[in-house]
C-alpha distance (Angstrom), angle and dihedral (degrees) to the residues before:
residue distance angle dihedral
M1 . . .
K2 3.76 . .
K3 3.79 123.3 .
L4 3.80 115.6 -96.4
N5 3.79 114.7 -114.8
S6 3.79 100.0 -168.5
K7 3.78 107.1 144.6
S8 3.78 94.3 -177.2
G9 3.80 96.6 46.2
C10 3.81 88.7 -129.8
S11 3.80 112.1 155.1
V12 3.82 91.5 -150.0
E13 3.80 88.8 56.3
V14 3.80 89.8 51.2
T15 3.82 91.5 49.3
L16 3.80 92.3 49.1
S17 3.80 91.6 47.6
V18 3.81 88.3 58.1
M19 3.81 102.3 38.7
G20 3.78 104.9 13.0
G21 3.76 128.1 113.0
T22 3.75 134.6 63.1
W23 3.79 100.6 -66.9
K24 3.80 110.4 28.2
P25 3.81 96.7 71.9
I26 3.80 90.3 47.5
I27 3.81 92.3 48.7
I28 3.81 90.8 49.2
F29 3.80 90.8 46.4
K30 3.82 91.7 51.9
L31 3.82 90.2 50.7
M32 3.82 93.4 46.6
E33 3.80 93.2 88.4
G34 3.78 86.7 78.6
R35 3.76 98.9 -117.1
R36 3.77 127.0 119.0
L37 3.77 114.6 -112.6
R38 3.76 129.2 -160.4
F39 3.78 119.0 -131.6
M40 3.80 93.7 -103.7
E41 3.81 91.4 47.7
L42 3.79 89.3 54.8
S43 3.78 89.4 46.0
R44 3.81 90.7 53.7
E45 3.82 91.0 46.4
I46 3.82 89.6 55.0
P47 3.82 103.7 34.8
S48 3.81 96.2 171.6
V49 3.82 94.6 61.4
T50 3.79 118.2 88.9
Q51 3.80 118.5 -126.0
R52 3.80 89.8 -117.3
M53 3.81 92.8 53.4
L54 3.81 92.3 44.6
T55 3.81 89.3 52.3
L56 3.81 92.1 49.5
Q57 3.79 93.8 47.3
L58 3.81 92.9 47.1
R59 3.82 90.2 50.6
E60 3.80 91.0 51.8
L61 3.80 92.3 46.8
E62 3.80 89.2 49.3
A63 3.82 91.4 49.1
D64 3.81 89.2 51.2
G65 3.80 92.1 51.6
I66 3.81 94.1 -113.9
V67 3.81 98.5 111.1
E68 3.78 129.8 37.0
R69 3.79 118.7 -147.5
T70 3.80 117.7 -154.0
V71 3.80 119.6 -166.8
Y72 3.80 118.4 -161.6
A73 3.81 122.8 -154.6
E74 3.78 94.7 -123.3
V75 3.77 136.6 124.3
P76 2.94 112.0 -94.8
P77 3.81 93.2 32.5
R78 3.79 115.1 -106.6
V79 3.81 123.7 -154.2
D80 3.80 123.7 -178.3
Y81 3.78 129.1 -167.8
E82 3.79 128.1 -155.2
L83 3.78 137.4 160.1
T84 3.77 119.2 -93.3
Q85 3.78 120.6 -136.7
L86 3.81 87.2 -93.1
G87 3.81 89.6 51.3
R88 3.80 91.7 49.6
S89 3.81 88.6 53.9
L90 3.83 87.1 68.9
K91 3.81 91.5 65.7
P92 3.85 95.9 96.4
V93 3.80 90.0 48.0
L94 3.80 92.9 52.6
L95 3.80 93.4 42.9
A96 3.81 89.0 53.0
M97 3.82 89.4 49.5
R98 3.80 89.8 50.5
E99 3.81 91.8 50.6
W100 3.80 90.8 48.9
G101 3.81 89.6 49.6
V102 3.80 91.5 51.4
A103 3.82 91.2 50.8
Y104 3.80 92.6 45.1
T105 3.80 92.3 48.2
A106 3.80 89.5 51.2
L107 3.81 89.8 53.0
L108 3.80 91.8 49.7
G109 3.79 90.2 50.4
R110 3.79 92.4 64.4
T111 3.77 123.2 97.5
Q112 3.80 117.0 -101.0
E113 3.82 91.9 -104.2
D114 3.79 92.2 52.3
R115 3.80 96.3 49.5
P116 3.78 116.1 106.6
V117 3.78 120.2 -122.6
K118 3.81 116.2 -96.8
A119 3.80 94.4 -95.3
E120 3.79 90.6 57.7
V121 3.79 97.2 47.0
G122 3.80 94.9 75.3
S123 3.77 94.8 48.5
E124 3.79 92.0 45.8
L125 3.80 90.9 51.1
E126 3.78 89.9 45.8
M127 3.78 90.2 53.3
A128 3.81 91.4 48.1
G129 3.80 90.5 51.8
S130 3.80 94.4 48.2
S131 3.78 95.6 62.7
G132 3.79 90.4 118.8
T133 3.81 96.6 -98.9
């Protein structure tokens, strides 16, 4: 695991340094189903990520102890990726993010007249996220 470089000591900053960015949460989410995926399977699951970026993000997730990389002595070479126990512990975080995204998307889908004022958006999202899921 890499050394933490959080100057503020903020736990949210630490969490974002491990799983933040455009691709890491999506990679983790795709691996959450519990099955091992090969590199090309992950690449197909996330078509908008370049192979170079996917490689970099997987290396960082592996260095942080979130993803385990297994190399098989086969021809052609086979490499599988799966979440570690630490990676699986992020499941509730990602599920909460997904629920928030669903609620936020629903709010954005409304017409301008139907949208709540800014002060109401947070409480409405909070209510959507507290549905007991």
